[in-house]
BADOLO-323023 format. One line per 4 residues: number of its first residue (from 1); their letters; for each residue x, y, z of C-alpha. Coordinates in nm, 4 decimals, always signed. Example, Ala and Ser with C-alpha at 12.3 -4.5 7.8 and 13.67 -1.06 7.14 Angstrom:
1	as	+1.2300,-0.4500,+0.7800 ~ +1.3670,-0.1060,+0.7140
//
This chain:
1	xxxx	+27.9098,+17.6326,-14.5989 ~ +27.8993,+17.5122,-14.2399 ~ +28.2591,+17.3807,-14.2860 ~ +28.3678,+17.7185,-14.4141
5	xxxx	+28.2004,+17.9040,-14.1338 ~ +28.3711,+17.6716,-13.8803 ~ +28.7072,+17.7260,-14.0324 ~ +28.6610,+18.1056,-14.0587
9	xxxx	+28.5849,+18.1346,-13.6872 ~ +28.8606,+17.8858,-13.5913 ~ +29.1231,+18.0705,-13.7891 ~ +28.9859,+18.4053,-13.6345
13	xxxx	+29.0192,+18.2613,-13.2937 ~ +29.3833,+18.1340,-13.3555 ~ +29.5000,+18.4651,-13.5128 ~ +29.4227,+18.6665,-13.1934
17	xxxx	+29.5626,+18.3941,-12.9624 ~ +29.8854,+18.5088,-12.7816 ~ +30.1114,+18.2940,-12.5665 ~ +29.9535,+18.3962,-12.2371
21	xxxx	+29.5984,+18.3245,-12.3821 ~ +29.7181,+17.9952,-12.5010 ~ +29.8126,+17.9061,-12.1456 ~ +29.4611,+18.0293,-12.0388
25	xxxx	+29.2849,+17.8076,-12.3030 ~ +29.4888,+17.5004,-12.1797 ~ +29.3712,+17.5698,-11.8339 ~ +29.0124,+17.6186,-11.9472
29	xxxx	+29.0360,+17.2694,-12.1213 ~ +29.1685,+17.1166,-11.8030 ~ +28.8768,+17.2645,-11.6181 ~ +28.6290,+17.1331,-11.8679
33	xxxx	+28.7850,+16.7758,-11.8468 ~ +28.7621,+16.8016,-11.4554 ~ +28.3997,+16.9286,-11.4667 ~ +28.2785,+16.6611,-11.7204
37	xxxx	+28.4623,+16.3859,-11.5067 ~ +28.3028,+16.5102,-11.1762 ~ +27.9556,+16.5439,-11.3156 ~ +27.9567,+16.2156,-11.4925
41	xxxx	+28.1161,+16.0418,-11.2018 ~ +27.8650,+16.1912,-10.9597 ~ +27.5716,+16.0750,-11.1708 ~ +27.6950,+15.7235,-11.2025
45	xxxx	+27.7794,+15.6832,-10.8288 ~ +27.4402,+15.8281,-10.7253 ~ +27.2334,+15.6142,-10.9669 ~ +27.4125,+15.2918,-10.9076
49	xxxx	+27.5445,+15.2973,-10.5340 ~ +27.2298,+15.1280,-10.3955 ~ +27.2795,+14.8379,-10.6110 ~ +27.5848,+14.7516,-10.4184
53	xxxx	+27.5260,+14.5050,-10.1303 ~ +27.8237,+14.6285,-9.9276 ~ +27.6662,+14.9780,-9.9472 ~ +27.3284,+14.8635,-9.8257
57	xxxx	+27.5027,+14.6588,-9.5423 ~ +27.6936,+14.9819,-9.4310 ~ +27.3816,+15.2133,-9.4689 ~ +27.0783,+15.0295,-9.3475
61	xxxx	+26.8742,+15.3624,-9.3528 ~ +26.9141,+15.3677,-9.7374 ~ +26.5616,+15.2793,-9.8345 ~ +26.4278,+15.3177,-10.1861
65	xxxx	+26.2305,+15.6331,-10.0841 ~ +26.5634,+15.7954,-9.9367 ~ +26.7566,+15.6889,-10.2640 ~ +26.4744,+15.8438,-10.4689
69	xxxx	+26.5097,+16.1695,-10.2592 ~ +26.8804,+16.1662,-10.3268 ~ +26.8299,+16.1258,-10.6959 ~ +26.5693,+16.4206,-10.6979
73	xxxx	+26.8147,+16.6486,-10.4968 ~ +27.0979,+16.5630,-10.7432 ~ +26.8742,+16.6215,-11.0538 ~ +26.7670,+16.9660,-10.9348
77	xxxx	+27.1125,+17.0732,-10.8355 ~ +27.2316,+16.9500,-11.1798 ~ +26.9582,+17.1501,-11.3323 ~ +27.0730,+17.4762,-11.1449
81	xxxx	+27.4319,+17.4102,-11.2713 ~ +27.3073,+17.3548,-11.6167 ~ +27.1190,+17.6663,-11.6130 ~ +27.4090,+17.8597,-11.4745
85	xxxx	+27.6662,+17.7306,-11.7128 ~ +27.4746,+17.7181,-12.0311 ~ +27.6920,+17.9042,-12.2776 ~ +27.5285,+18.1241,-12.5339
89	xxxx	+27.8462,+18.2992,-12.6711 ~ +27.9503,+18.1269,-12.9912 ~ +27.7115,+18.3259,-13.2129 ~ +27.9580,+18.6152,-13.2475
93	xxxx	+27.7146,+18.8057,-13.4433 ~ +27.9157,+19.1112,-13.5160 ~ +28.1921,+18.9123,-13.7012 ~ +27.9627,+18.6576,-13.8665
97	xxxx	+27.7331,+18.9304,-14.0110 ~ +28.0153,+19.0115,-14.2393 ~ +27.9846,+18.6886,-14.4059 ~ +27.6466,+18.8076,-14.5659
101	xxxx	+27.8521,+19.0442,-14.7909 ~ +28.0293,+18.7407,-14.9288 ~ +27.6980,+18.5611,-15.0381 ~ +27.6413,+18.3437,-14.7296
105	xxxx	+27.2630,+18.2942,-14.7390 ~ +27.1013,+18.4409,-14.4388 ~ +26.8946,+18.1477,-14.3630 ~ +27.1873,+17.9073,-14.3602
109	xxxx	+27.3988,+18.1351,-14.1465 ~ +27.1247,+18.1846,-13.8851 ~ +27.0722,+17.7968,-13.8561 ~ +27.4397,+17.7242,-13.8633
113	xxxx	+27.5132,+17.9773,-13.5909 ~ +27.2600,+17.8304,-13.3585 ~ +27.3929,+17.4676,-13.4392 ~ +27.7498,+17.5869,-13.3498
117	xxxx	+27.6035,+17.7467,-13.0097 ~ +27.4660,+17.4074,-12.9331 ~ +27.8004,+17.2357,-12.9601 ~ +27.9671,+17.4707,-12.7132
121	xxxx	+28.1854,+17.2469,-12.4812 ~ +27.9948,+17.3302,-12.1714 ~ +27.6513,+17.2680,-12.3502 ~ +27.7919,+16.9260,-12.4599
125	xxxx	+27.9004,+16.8256,-12.1280 ~ +27.5719,+16.9107,-11.9444 ~ +27.3530,+16.7691,-12.2079 ~ +27.5625,+16.4427,-12.2255
129	xxxx	+27.5607,+16.4100,-11.8399 ~ +27.1781,+16.4574,-11.8485 ~ +27.1462,+16.1961,-12.1154 ~ +27.3660,+15.9518,-11.9318
133	xxxx	+27.1958,+16.0075,-11.5864 ~ +26.8538,+15.9494,-11.7320 ~ +26.9372,+15.6605,-11.9579 ~ +27.0833,+15.4663,-11.6551
137	xxxx	+26.7281,+15.4633,-11.4891 ~ +26.5006,+15.3865,-11.7947 ~ +26.2716,+15.0845,-11.7611 ~ +26.2073,+15.0115,-12.1266
141	xxxx	+26.3650,+15.0836,-12.4593 ~ +26.0866,+15.3037,-12.5651 ~ +26.1947,+15.5567,-12.3080 ~ +26.5086,+15.6351,-12.4963
145	xxxx	+26.3565,+15.8640,-12.7481 ~ +26.1528,+16.0425,-12.4724 ~ +26.4733,+16.1028,-12.2607 ~ +26.6592,+16.2446,-12.5614
149	xxxx	+26.3694,+16.4915,-12.6461 ~ +26.3153,+16.6003,-12.2973 ~ +26.6920,+16.6863,-12.2730 ~ +26.6809,+16.8844,-12.5941
153	xxxx	+26.3667,+17.0641,-12.4634 ~ +26.5377,+17.1465,-12.1355 ~ +26.8357,+17.2883,-12.3306 ~ +26.6242,+17.4893,-12.5601
157	xxxx	+26.4078,+17.6461,-12.2662 ~ +26.7355,+17.7422,-12.0760 ~ +26.8892,+17.8862,-12.3919 ~ +26.5579,+18.0810,-12.4667
161	xxxx	+26.4985,+18.1949,-12.1047 ~ +26.8490,+18.3497,-12.0700 ~ +26.7803,+18.5926,-12.3609 ~ +26.4408,+18.6728,-12.2318
165	xxxx	+26.5650,+18.7314,-11.8859 ~ +26.8104,+18.9815,-12.0172 ~ +26.5138,+19.1821,-12.1854 ~ +26.3107,+19.1584,-11.8611
169	xxxx	+26.6033,+19.3165,-11.6691 ~ +26.6317,+19.5878,-11.9160 ~ +26.2783,+19.6912,-11.8895 ~ +26.2012,+19.6146,-11.5321
173	xxxx	+26.5462,+19.6523,-11.3612 ~ +26.4266,+19.8520,-11.0465 ~ +26.1395,+19.5873,-10.9830 ~ +26.3691,+19.2972,-11.0174
177	xxxx	+26.6446,+19.4413,-10.7985 ~ +26.4015,+19.5191,-10.5003 ~ +26.2106,+19.1903,-10.5313 ~ +26.5344,+19.0028,-10.5154
181	xxxx	+26.6523,+19.1937,-10.2182 ~ +26.3143,+19.1261,-10.0592 ~ +26.3320,+18.7520,-10.1217 ~ +26.7015,+18.7317,-10.0077
185	xxxx	+26.6040,+18.9210,-9.6769 ~ +26.3030,+18.7078,-9.6119 ~ +26.5127,+18.3776,-9.6833 ~ +26.7806,+18.4839,-9.4292
189	xxxx	+26.5343,+18.5715,-9.1780 ~ +26.3619,+18.2213,-9.2224 ~ +26.7072,+18.0590,-9.1987 ~ +26.7972,+18.2580,-8.8786
193	xxxx	+26.4496,+18.1598,-8.7148 ~ +26.4918,+17.7804,-8.7965 ~ +26.8664,+17.7805,-8.6784 ~ +26.7648,+17.9370,-8.3443
197	xxxx	+26.4828,+17.7053,-8.2650 ~ +26.5636,+17.4128,-8.4978 ~ +26.4366,+17.1163,-8.2927 ~ +26.0937,+17.2660,-8.2363
201	xxxx	+26.0517,+17.4050,-8.5858 ~ +26.1547,+17.0969,-8.7695 ~ +25.9591,+16.8698,-8.5498 ~ +25.6422,+17.0686,-8.5996
205	xxxx	+25.6554,+17.1790,-8.9652 ~ +25.8889,+16.9258,-9.1423 ~ +25.6819,+16.7593,-9.3985 ~ +25.7141,+16.3759,-9.4527
209	xxxx	+25.9702,+16.2224,-9.6900 ~ +25.6872,+16.1419,-9.9560 ~ +25.5770,+16.5109,-9.9404 ~ +25.9229,+16.6313,-10.0016
213	xxxx	+25.9840,+16.3966,-10.2957 ~ +25.6493,+16.5048,-10.4461 ~ +25.7429,+16.8645,-10.4186 ~ +26.0911,+16.8053,-10.5845
217	xxxx	+25.9382,+16.6051,-10.8670 ~ +25.7638,+16.9183,-10.9948 ~ +26.0868,+17.1184,-11.0044 ~ +26.2699,+17.1128,-11.3375
221	xxxx	+26.5231,+16.8442,-11.2305 ~ +26.2445,+16.6243,-11.0914 ~ +26.0437,+16.6647,-11.4345 ~ +26.3417,+16.5489,-11.6231
225	xxxx	+26.4038,+16.2551,-11.3772 ~ +26.0376,+16.1512,-11.4120 ~ +26.0751,+16.1038,-11.7813 ~ +26.3075,+15.8100,-11.7065
229	xxxx	+26.1717,+15.6807,-11.3737 ~ +25.7912,+15.6886,-11.4127 ~ +25.5819,+15.3939,-11.5531 ~ +25.4000,+15.4813,-11.8677
233	xxxx	+25.2666,+15.2977,-12.1738 ~ +25.3488,+15.3485,-12.5450 ~ +25.0723,+15.5896,-12.6094 ~ +25.1750,+15.8058,-12.3225
237	xxxx	+25.5253,+15.7982,-12.4324 ~ +25.4326,+15.8812,-12.7829 ~ +25.2147,+16.1813,-12.6565 ~ +25.5067,+16.3033,-12.4565
241	xxxx	+25.7560,+16.2707,-12.7287 ~ +25.5127,+16.4483,-12.9839 ~ +25.4369,+16.7279,-12.7385 ~ +25.8107,+16.7954,-12.6492
245	xxxx	+25.9067,+16.7677,-13.0059 ~ +25.6702,+17.0322,-13.1059 ~ +25.8048,+17.2653,-12.8335 ~ +26.1650,+17.2059,-12.9442
249	xxxx	+26.0680,+17.2880,-13.2936 ~ +25.8876,+17.6018,-13.1922 ~ +26.1598,+17.7301,-12.9661 ~ +26.4459,+17.6586,-13.2092
253	xxxx	+26.2341,+17.8197,-13.4805 ~ +26.2063,+18.1135,-13.2728 ~ +26.5928,+18.1134,-13.2082 ~ +26.6302,+18.1027,-13.5847
257	xxxx	+26.4237,+18.4040,-13.6606 ~ +26.5684,+18.5920,-13.3724 ~ +26.9217,+18.5223,-13.4939 ~ +26.8172,+18.5955,-13.8606
261	xxxx	+26.6702,+18.9305,-13.7381 ~ +26.9809,+19.0090,-13.5427 ~ +27.2054,+18.9362,-13.8462 ~ +27.0047,+19.1537,-14.0897
265	xxxx	+26.8938,+19.4440,-13.8493 ~ +27.1699,+19.5212,-13.6021 ~ +27.0387,+19.7514,-13.3356 ~ +27.2259,+20.0767,-13.2619
269	xxxx	+27.1512,+20.2304,-12.9251 ~ +27.1027,+20.5959,-12.9411 ~ +27.1191,+20.7437,-12.6006 ~ +26.9376,+21.0818,-12.5313
273	xxxx	+27.1128,+21.2945,-12.2726 ~ +26.8973,+21.6088,-12.3111 ~ +26.6632,+21.6698,-12.0205 ~ +26.7610,+21.3414,-11.8476
277	xxxx	+26.7945,+21.3472,-11.4677 ~ +27.0582,+21.0807,-11.4657 ~ +27.2747,+21.2652,-11.7174 ~ +27.2304,+21.5942,-11.5300
281	xxxx	+27.3366,+21.4277,-11.1924 ~ +27.6405,+21.2620,-11.3508 ~ +27.7513,+21.5743,-11.5088 ~ +27.7255,+21.7750,-11.2026
285	xxxx	+27.9077,+21.5326,-10.9667 ~ +28.1632,+21.3640,-11.2008 ~ +28.2197,+21.6299,-11.4789 ~ +28.1302,+21.6345,-11.8452
289	xxxx	+28.3929,+21.3792,-11.9465 ~ +28.3595,+21.1185,-11.6638 ~ +27.9706,+21.1897,-11.6353 ~ +27.9064,+21.1352,-12.0058
293	xxxx	+28.1025,+20.8044,-11.9924 ~ +27.9192,+20.6678,-11.6814 ~ +27.5980,+20.7663,-11.8394 ~ +27.6756,+20.5247,-12.1400
297	xxxx	+27.7842,+20.2632,-11.8816 ~ +27.4762,+20.2806,-11.6744 ~ +27.2383,+20.3054,-11.9596 ~ +27.3593,+19.9661,-12.1365
301	xxxx	+27.1094,+19.6903,-12.0481 ~ +27.3801,+19.4290,-12.0107 ~ +27.5503,+19.6284,-11.7244 ~ +27.2217,+19.6332,-11.5498
305	xxxx	+27.2189,+19.2523,-11.5537 ~ +27.5812,+19.2476,-11.4343 ~ +27.4955,+19.4818,-11.1437 ~ +27.2164,+19.2343,-11.0273
309	xxxx	+27.4617,+18.9559,-11.0504 ~ +27.7223,+19.1468,-10.8478 ~ +27.4633,+19.2020,-10.5810 ~ +27.3279,+18.8314,-10.5741
313	xxxx	+27.6471,+18.6304,-10.5566 ~ +27.8065,+18.8008,-10.2283 ~ +27.4598,+18.8385,-10.0660 ~ +27.4072,+18.4513,-10.1083
317	xxxx	+27.7504,+18.2969,-10.0490 ~ +27.8881,+18.5132,-9.7828 ~ +27.6284,+18.4406,-9.5145 ~ +27.6638,+18.0665,-9.6010
321	xxxx	+28.0508,+18.0857,-9.5617 ~ +27.9888,+18.2618,-9.2265 ~ +27.7988,+17.9478,-9.0987 ~ +28.0649,+17.6918,-9.2384
325	xxxx	+28.2929,+17.5711,-8.9425 ~ +28.6083,+17.6102,-9.1535 ~ +28.8007,+17.9272,-9.0485 ~ +29.0819,+17.8713,-9.3192
329	xxxx	+28.8241,+17.8518,-9.5931 ~ +28.6262,+18.1468,-9.4838 ~ +28.9433,+18.3618,-9.4335 ~ +29.0101,+18.3077,-9.8074
333	xxxx	+28.6736,+18.3165,-9.9762 ~ +28.4891,+18.5875,-9.7814 ~ +28.7473,+18.8580,-9.8462 ~ +28.8030,+18.7436,-10.1918
337	xxxx	+28.4273,+18.7795,-10.2732 ~ +28.3910,+19.1124,-10.0983 ~ +28.6948,+19.2470,-10.2765 ~ +28.5592,+19.1321,-10.6079
341	xxxx	+28.2487,+19.3541,-10.5743 ~ +28.4156,+19.6800,-10.6560 ~ +28.6531,+19.5114,-10.8985 ~ +28.3628,+19.3810,-11.0995
345	xxxx	+28.2013,+19.7420,-11.1028 ~ +28.5399,+19.8719,-11.2158 ~ +28.5460,+19.6114,-11.5009 ~ +28.2209,+19.7530,-11.6346
349	xxxx	+28.3837,+20.0768,-11.7150 ~ +28.7538,+20.0230,-11.7275 ~ +28.7957,+19.6875,-11.9057 ~ +28.6790,+19.8488,-12.2302
353	xxxx	+28.7059,+20.2183,-12.1496 ~ +28.6755,+20.3335,-12.5235 ~ +28.4210,+20.0979,-12.6535 ~ +28.0933,+20.2895,-12.5687
357	xxxx	+28.1526,+20.6137,-12.7483 ~ +28.3539,+20.4556,-13.0250 ~ +28.3903,+20.7028,-13.3236 ~ +28.2951,+20.9967,-13.0979
361	xxxx	+28.6534,+21.0002,-12.9954 ~ +28.7439,+21.1479,-13.3300 ~ +28.5566,+21.4456,-13.2224 ~ +28.7101,+21.4491,-12.8776
365	xxxx	+29.0465,+21.4787,-13.0432 ~ +28.9285,+21.8026,-13.2005 ~ +28.8063,+21.9761,-12.8815 ~ +28.9895,+22.2810,-12.7632
369	xxxx	+29.0358,+22.0998,-12.4221 ~ +29.3561,+21.8906,-12.3895 ~ +29.2941,+21.5371,-12.4846 ~ +29.5202,+21.4233,-12.1847
373	xxxx	+29.2839,+21.6184,-11.9526 ~ +28.9828,+21.4612,-12.0998 ~ +29.1239,+21.1081,-12.0490 ~ +29.2639,+21.1865,-11.6936
377	xxxx	+28.9034,+21.3096,-11.6018 ~ +28.7573,+20.9916,-11.7439 ~ +29.0013,+20.7657,-11.5618 ~ +28.9529,+20.9422,-11.2403
381	xxxx	+28.5845,+20.9424,-11.2781 ~ +28.5759,+20.5704,-11.3524 ~ +28.7593,+20.4760,-11.0320 ~ +28.5536,+20.7064,-10.8015
385	xxxx	+28.2400,+20.5072,-10.7592 ~ +28.4176,+20.1510,-10.7363 ~ +28.6643,+20.3131,-10.4916 ~ +28.3742,+20.4466,-10.2790
389	xxxx	+28.2167,+20.1128,-10.2623 ~ +28.5508,+19.9625,-10.1855 ~ +28.6115,+20.1806,-9.8839 ~ +28.2594,+20.1054,-9.7582
393	xxxx	+28.3120,+19.7227,-9.7922 ~ +28.6560,+19.7661,-9.6247 ~ +28.5066,+19.9489,-9.3322 ~ +28.2212,+19.6937,-9.3099
397	xxxx	+28.4883,+19.4190,-9.2921 ~ +28.6826,+19.5889,-9.0201 ~ +28.3683,+19.6610,-8.8092 ~ +28.1560,+19.3641,-8.8621
401	xxxx	+28.4173,+19.0833,-8.9494 ~ +28.7193,+19.1497,-8.7484 ~ +28.8073,+18.7779,-8.7542 ~ +28.9355,+18.8293,-9.1145
405	xxxx	+29.2465,+19.0052,-8.9901 ~ +29.3782,+19.3448,-8.8282 ~ +29.2659,+19.6869,-8.9553 ~ +29.5960,+19.7481,-9.1405
409	xxxx	+29.6051,+19.3949,-9.2975 ~ +29.2291,+19.4057,-9.4375 ~ +29.3030,+19.7749,-9.5650 ~ +29.6258,+19.6977,-9.7378
413	xxxx	+29.5054,+19.3640,-9.8847 ~ +29.1836,+19.5081,-10.0362 ~ +29.3837,+19.8063,-10.1733 ~ +29.6435,+19.6003,-10.3423
417	xxxx	+29.3745,+19.3599,-10.4770 ~ +29.1825,+19.6640,-10.6319 ~ +29.5067,+19.8263,-10.7670 ~ +29.6120,+19.4907,-10.9361
421	xxxx	+29.2857,+19.4747,-11.1250 ~ +29.2887,+19.8337,-11.2191 ~ +29.6224,+19.7852,-11.4020 ~ +29.4697,+19.4555,-11.5734
425	xxxx	+29.1782,+19.6625,-11.6954 ~ +29.3837,+19.9582,-11.8099 ~ +29.5935,+19.7055,-12.0130 ~ +29.2884,+19.5271,-12.1556
429	xxxx	+29.1067,+19.8515,-12.2506 ~ +29.3929,+19.9203,-12.4919 ~ +29.4950,+19.5620,-12.6098 ~ +29.1342,+19.4104,-12.6238
433	xxxx	+28.9332,+19.7170,-12.7399 ~ +28.6169,+19.6182,-12.9051 ~ +28.3022,+19.8199,-12.9917 ~ +28.0112,+19.7845,-12.7333
437	xxxx	+27.7131,+19.6479,-12.9163 ~ +27.3494,+19.6599,-12.8532 ~ +27.2532,+19.3682,-13.0826 ~ +26.9204,+19.2181,-13.0083
441	xxxx	+27.0099,+18.8520,-13.0332 ~ +27.3778,+18.8236,-12.9757 ~ +27.4893,+18.6051,-12.6800 ~ +27.8705,+18.7232,-12.7077
445	xxxx	+27.9598,+18.9641,-12.4287 ~ +27.8579,+19.2928,-12.5827 ~ +28.1194,+19.5076,-12.4057 ~ +28.4131,+19.3325,-12.2792
449	xxxx	+28.6311,+19.0778,-12.4781 ~ +28.5583,+18.7198,-12.3897 ~ +28.9274,+18.6747,-12.3272 ~ +28.9343,+18.9342,-12.0688
453	xxxx	+28.6292,+18.7915,-11.8765 ~ +28.8012,+18.4561,-11.8966 ~ +29.1251,+18.5960,-11.7484 ~ +28.9401,+18.7809,-11.4892
457	xxxx	+28.7638,+18.4818,-11.3509 ~ +29.1063,+18.2949,-11.3016 ~ +29.2766,+18.6087,-11.1485 ~ +29.0027,+18.6760,-10.9017
461	xxxx	+29.0637,+18.3429,-10.7326 ~ +29.4337,+18.3275,-10.8028 ~ +29.5063,+18.6571,-10.6657 ~ +29.2662,+18.6205,-10.3820
465	xxxx	+29.4426,+18.3062,-10.2651 ~ +29.7727,+18.4794,-10.2983 ~ +29.6654,+18.7855,-10.0909 ~ +29.4132,+18.6504,-9.8355
469	xxxx	+29.5549,+18.3002,-9.7449 ~ +29.6834,+18.3102,-9.3875 ~ +30.0596,+18.2987,-9.3559 ~ +30.0867,+18.3161,-8.9861
473	xxxx	+30.4312,+18.4661,-8.8738 ~ +30.5061,+18.5662,-9.2431 ~ +30.1927,+18.7856,-9.2664 ~ +30.3648,+19.1018,-9.1729
477	xxxx	+30.6272,+19.0556,-9.4583 ~ +30.3516,+19.0113,-9.7139 ~ +30.1811,+19.3175,-9.6004 ~ +30.5034,+19.5275,-9.6333
481	xxxx	+30.5611,+19.3955,-9.9793 ~ +30.2039,+19.4849,-10.0835 ~ +30.2390,+19.8409,-9.9285 ~ +30.5542,+19.8975,-10.1204
485	xxxx	+30.4000,+19.7952,-10.4451 ~ +30.0806,+20.0015,-10.3806 ~ +30.3150,+20.3154,-10.3380 ~ +30.4893,+20.2384,-10.6473
489	xxxx	+30.1825,+20.1849,-10.8587 ~ +30.0094,+20.5008,-10.7351 ~ +30.3346,+20.7208,-10.7795 ~ +30.3909,+20.5784,-11.1326
493	xxxx	+30.0309,+20.6405,-11.2490 ~ +30.0077,+20.9776,-11.1062 ~ +30.3283,+21.0990,-11.2733 ~ +30.2766,+20.9265,-11.5998
497	xxxx	+29.9107,+20.9961,-11.7029 ~ +30.0319,+21.0779,-12.0512 ~ +30.0698,+20.7075,-12.1028 ~ +29.6938,+20.7110,-12.1594
501	xxxx	+29.7079,+20.9364,-12.4507 ~ +30.0084,+20.7555,-12.6055 ~ +29.8465,+20.4176,-12.5656 ~ +29.5207,+20.5531,-12.7182
505	xxxx	+29.7049,+20.6992,-13.0210 ~ +29.8892,+20.3835,-13.0689 ~ +29.6328,+20.1187,-13.0064 ~ +29.2869,+20.2643,-13.0349
509	xxxx	+29.2874,+20.5442,-13.2887 ~ +29.3645,+20.3319,-13.5891 ~ +29.0989,+20.0787,-13.4941 ~ +28.8384,+20.3470,-13.4728
513	xxxx	+28.9298,+20.4675,-13.8142 ~ +28.8979,+20.1251,-13.9611 ~ +28.5771,+20.0218,-13.7818 ~ +28.2516,+20.0977,-13.9848
//
């Protein structure tokens, strides 16, 4: 049955693959190969470079304690990367649930889906890198089963925590957002104080090397490293193995029951707009059509997690890039990240503009109000909030980051970046329509097609490099080309809004009728 499940998902994937998506998949495979070679190569070099006499001769300061510090830092960075990249999107709950009607046993299906998730390429790359990194440092053959079970436990905890974190964000969104802002503000204040008086602060408060190593050992990466480098006897190894094996069993058992529950009991979110302050506010300021749509967008728990991510990434990386003494790199990455904020907010609503209400659109078609007017209000409402944030960010760049370019240059570049993605999201909302889901244990993106998110990642950096890379004397020509394209796009969309109705009737309406 597992073979049939794999063939079914593989054939479903191939049947939806266009030529452009094939190119993206090839690029993704190349990215995975580069990632794997870099991770494994870095692990090998860091573990073995102190064994080379030439290295020890060139680096006399490389004592065993410093080398252990390097290992601990690498282990913890690897764990952070592992946590960030652990993929949980192969369950595809909505599609695979249909197999139950063909007699696929629910217990087997739940187990097989979790097994397929484990074998996602990114999960294999990181788990294999961890295993190789730790096995290179073991002191006895009895450490091998301990290392393997610890790596499995690490994956299981990350996998489980990612799902729980989504639930926490859903229930305690405001608390998490304000706590995150407070921590970020405190961190940057501490960095600013240290950078102004670095000599006095470091000489007075910097702990010894052994204290730093001791602290890093208790972080997740350090605990994993300790399973291979610490000395312990057979009884201790057996106890560690037994305890970790029990935890792995309990966590995967929980995954199994949660997946089974999600397969048997899909959750349908029922939003209540009556007597709701958010709904009243949105309806008043954005109108009934746009306000109702924004209410669906804001109320979806996954979008709250996305909003938190959009807040965190620029808040962390932009200040770091400002401290880097590389004007060329900063001139590209900083405006790209800032321009991506309103684009990411736009993606929440426009990348799947018809997936939230779904079959409610069959009622919309029967309203006495023109359907074109309904869609026009929705479209203009969707771009209102991201456009407002876009202008705030652009003004902030002009006032506080004048080194990024002229006023005209920053404004035109950001506008062109925004409009390009607006067209991409309009296209994806018709060609990659999917019903927004509220399933309790599905790690597939519940709103936007995975192909769209994959394409969006490549376009952000590709388009950012094309628009923001300094061109010197040719900069003026690029600005005039972008200005002409902006004018053409705006005029075409304004004069051809009926294209929304035609595309809806041709691409979306029949899918809504067919969906159950």
